[in-house]
N, C-alpha and C positions, 0 to 999 in steps of 0.2 A: 153268137149264142152264148148265153151265160148260164153256168151250171152251179147249183147250190147243193152241197151234200155234206155228209159227215165223214170225217177221218177219225177213226178210233185211236186217240192219241195216248192210250195207256201202254206205253212201251218205254224202254230205256236201253241205254248202252252200258255195258259193263264198265265200271269206273276204276281207273287207276290214276297214276300221276299224270298221264297224258290224255286220258279220256274223261269227258264230262258226262255224267249221267243225266239224262233228260227224262223227267216224269211229268207228263201233262195230266191235269184233271180232264174230265170229259167235257171239253169245250167244243162247240161247233166251229169249225174253220171252213172257209168258203173258197171254192176254186172257180176261177174265171177262165172261160174259153170263148173266144169270138169266132163266129162263123158267119159268112156272108151269103151262104146258100140257103135258099128257101126250101122248106120241106113240109110235108103234109102233117098237120097237127091233129087232125080230126080222126076219130074212129067212128064206128057205127053206134053212136050214142045219141039218145034223144035229148039234145041240148035245149035248155031253157035259158033265157037271157034276163039279166037285171042290169040296169045301167045308171050311171051318174054323170056328172059333168065331164070327167076325164077318163072314166073307165067303164068297160062292159065286162060283166062276169058271166061266163058260160058255165052252167052247172046242170046236174042231173035231177034237180027237183027240190033241193034244200034251199028254199027262198030266204029263210031266216039267216042261214050262214052266209048266203050271197050278199045280203044286206049288210051284215057285219064286215065282210070283206070290202065292200064299197065304201063304207064309212071310214074304215081304217086306211084304205088306199088314198082317199081324199085328204085325210089328216096327214099322212106321210108325204103326200105330194106337196102340200102347202109348206110343211116344215122343211123338207129337203130343198125345195125350190128357193125358199127364203135363205137358207143357209149357204146355198151356192150362188145366190144372186141371179138365179135363172129368170128370164123374162116371161112371166106367166101369161102374157098376152100372146105367146107363141101359138100358132095353129097346130103345132105338132100333137097336142093332147086334146083337141076339141073335135066335136062332131064325128065325121067318119075317121078321123085320126085318133080317136080315143084308144087307149091301150086295152087290149083284150086279155082277160084273165081266164084261163081254162082250168077248172077244178074237176079232175077226173074222179070217178067214184071209188077208186082204190089205187094202190101203188102199181099193181100189175098193169092196169090199163094205161096209166101214166107212162110207165117205162116202155111199153109196147109202142105207144104213139110217138114218143119223143126220141127213142133210141138212147136214152140216158143210161149210165152205169147203175148197178143195183143200189149203190149207196146214195143215189141222188134223191133229194127231197123236193127239188124244184129247179126250174130253169127259165131263162128269158131270151128273147131274140130282139136285138135292136132293129134289124132290117125289117122284120115282120111285125114288130111292135106288139109282142105278146109275152105274157108270163104264164107258166104252166106249173101245176102241182096237183096234189090229190087231197081229198077231204080228210084222210087219216094222218096227214102230216101234222104232228104236234108242234112243229116249229114254224108253221106257215105264217100265222097272223103276226107274231111278235118278231120273227127273225127273217124268214124267207121273203116275205112281202116287202118290208122296208129295204132290205138288201137289194132286191131286184129293181124296185122303183128307183132307188138311188143310182144304180148302174145306168138305167135308161135316161134319167134326167142329166146325170153327169156327162154322158156321151153326147146327148143332144146339145148340151151347152158347149163342151170343148171340142166336139167333133173327133175325127180320126186322123187328121192330117198332121197335127202337131206331135211333139215329143212327149207322149203321155206314158210314163212307165207303169208297169203292171202294179207295183206297190201303191201308187197313187190311186189308181182306179179301185183296187181292192180296199185300200184304206178308207176311202170315202164311203164305199158301200157298207163296210163293217161299222164305221163310225155312226152310220144311220140306224144301227140296231141298238137303240138306247138301253134296252134291258140288259145288255151285256157289257156296257162301258166300264162299270166298276170292276167287274171280274177281269176284263182284259187289261185294265190299268194296273191292277194288283199283280197280274201275271207278268206283265212287262217289267215292272219294278223288281219282281223276284228274279227274273232272268238276268236283268242288268246286275243285280247284286251278286249273282252267282257266276258271272262271266259266261253267259250262255247266249249272248246276242251276236248276230252276224254283223258284218261291216256294211256301211252304206254302199260300197262298191258291189258287194254281193246282191244287195237289194236291186241295184241297177242292172246287173248283168245276168243274174240267174233267171232262167225261165222254168219255174218249178212245175208248170203245167206239163212239161215234157219229161219229167223224171219217171222213168218206167221200171228201172232196175231196183226193186225194193230190197234186194239182198246186198246191194252195194253200200259200202261205207264211204261217205263223203268227208273229205278233210278240208276245213275252212280256216283261214287265218283270221284272227280276231284281235280286238283290243280289249284288255281287261279293264275293270273298274278303276284300277290304279294307273292306267295308261300304258301298261307294258304290253308287249306282243304275246299272243297266246294262240292256241290251236284247239279247234273243236273237231271231234270225230262223230259224225251223225249218220244215222240211216236215213233213207229217203223220206219216210213219214215224218220223222222228227225235223228234218230240214224244211219240208213243206210247211209244217205247222208253225215252226219258228218264223219262217218268212212271212206268213200271214199275220201272225201276232205283231211282228215289228211293223208291218204295213199300217195297221190301225194305230199303233203307238206313235209313229212319226206324224200321221195326220192329226191325231189328238194333240200332239205337241204344238204343231203349227197353229191350230185353232185356239187352244187354251192359252198358250203363251203370248201370241201376237194378235189374237182376235179374228173374228169372222170376216171383217171388212178386208183385212190384208190377204186372207186366204182367197176370198173372192177375186181380189185384184190379181193375185198370183194365177188363178185359173183362167182369168181373162187374157193374161199375157200368153199363156199356152194356146188358148183358142185362137189368138191373133197370129200365131206362127212362131213365137219366140222359142228358143231352146229352153231346156229345163233350167240351166244355170242363168241364162238371161232373164227368165221369168222370176227367179229368186232375187236377182239383183234389182229388178224393177220394183218388186213387191216388198222386199226386206233389205233395203240398201244398207242399213246400218248394222245388220245382223248376219245375213246369209248371202254371200257373194259367189259361193261355189259349193260343191258337194262336201268338201272337207269341213267347211263352216257348218253345213247342215248337220253333219254327224256330231261335231263338237257341241253345237247348241242343243241338240236333242239329248246327248248324254249329260250335259249340264242340267237340263230339265229333269231327267230321271234322277240324277244325283240330288237335286234340291227336293224332289218328292220323297226320296229315302231319308234325307236329313229331317224333313218335317215329320216323318213317321218314326224318327228316333233310331234309325238303322245306320250306324256309323260304318266307315270303312274298317276292315280288319287290319 
């Protein structure tokens, strides 16, 4: 099960010599959780259906909105499938295997049917092949829908057996939200310039979905823009938001710096059972042979972006 929701990131930590203050704009960050249990999605709603080649929309009577959802869904499907090298002849998305999209009449009925937390704007299930949201979700068409479609396509392509880290899954889904790319890129550059980014080791080992103690302060070892050792003191919300920001930043770097074809080759190596570092060595043999190389090349990319923007090291 994949959940999409808002973290209200307007928070900060008191700043002194040791503590970095983190102030996020109101950006939507996305939380991913997988569940392999089937559950009842339906309530006592008089569902009407509208369908296209790869999707079926269940709605409570707004046929015009359903048509808009179908048109956008097909557009996102083609774009994301092309970007990932997904074989579009796959039967996963056709006929009885079309992805179902349930649009509840309001947030209350959506939350009651899905059991999602109150902040949730949408969710999806890989095993049940559906996406759910509600008609009052302002983020659905431009953010929730491409995000969830990307999750389903990516997992259908790479499967669940390989070494697929959370940051890669989330990074791909967020990268598919084209309306937010510029904002997220600028924010990643800002965090890099202010020494507020986590290490690649943290991206690999942290399971931010399980951070429940919102009062706890998390201490993370980092590398500064100048290459020195540093420390961040973060609350749970800041840590989660930073993690997801970096996830999309690393995916953007891989695609923008080395091209889509290499990224597709990388994903295919993971699909075929190679470890993450093995997949990097096969897809990026001259550039990335291990996680340290990944961090070095990614930071070099951010540095070059800052240099182009005229922001020099202090």
